[in-house]
C-alpha positions, 0 to 999 in steps of 0.5 A: 179713401182709396180715391185720396190715396190715387190723389196723392199718388198722381200728385206725387208722380207729377212733381217726380216727373217734373223733377226728374226731366228738369235741366241741370239749372232748375235742379241747381235752382231748387237746392239753393232753394232748400238749403235758404228755407233750411237756414231761414226756418232750422238755423235762425229758430234755433239761434235767434228766437229761443223759447221765451215762454218755456225759459221764463215760466214752468208750467203750461198754466204760468204760460197761458196767463202769461199769453193771456195777459199780453192779449188783453193789457192795453197799449 
């Protein structure tokens, strides 16, 4: 366990030192990248990919039956 914590600490320090010594344009690029990831994974999921199973089926059993039917249904 102690070696695992030590490994995580070394990985964190590696990235922390890399980001702190990065130039100003590199930091801006990372900021743009993080904003894009936020938009892709949070905003788009909320508005364009609703939870179909939770909306259309009340119980977990009904959801699992629907998924099973879709998986084994021939085209």
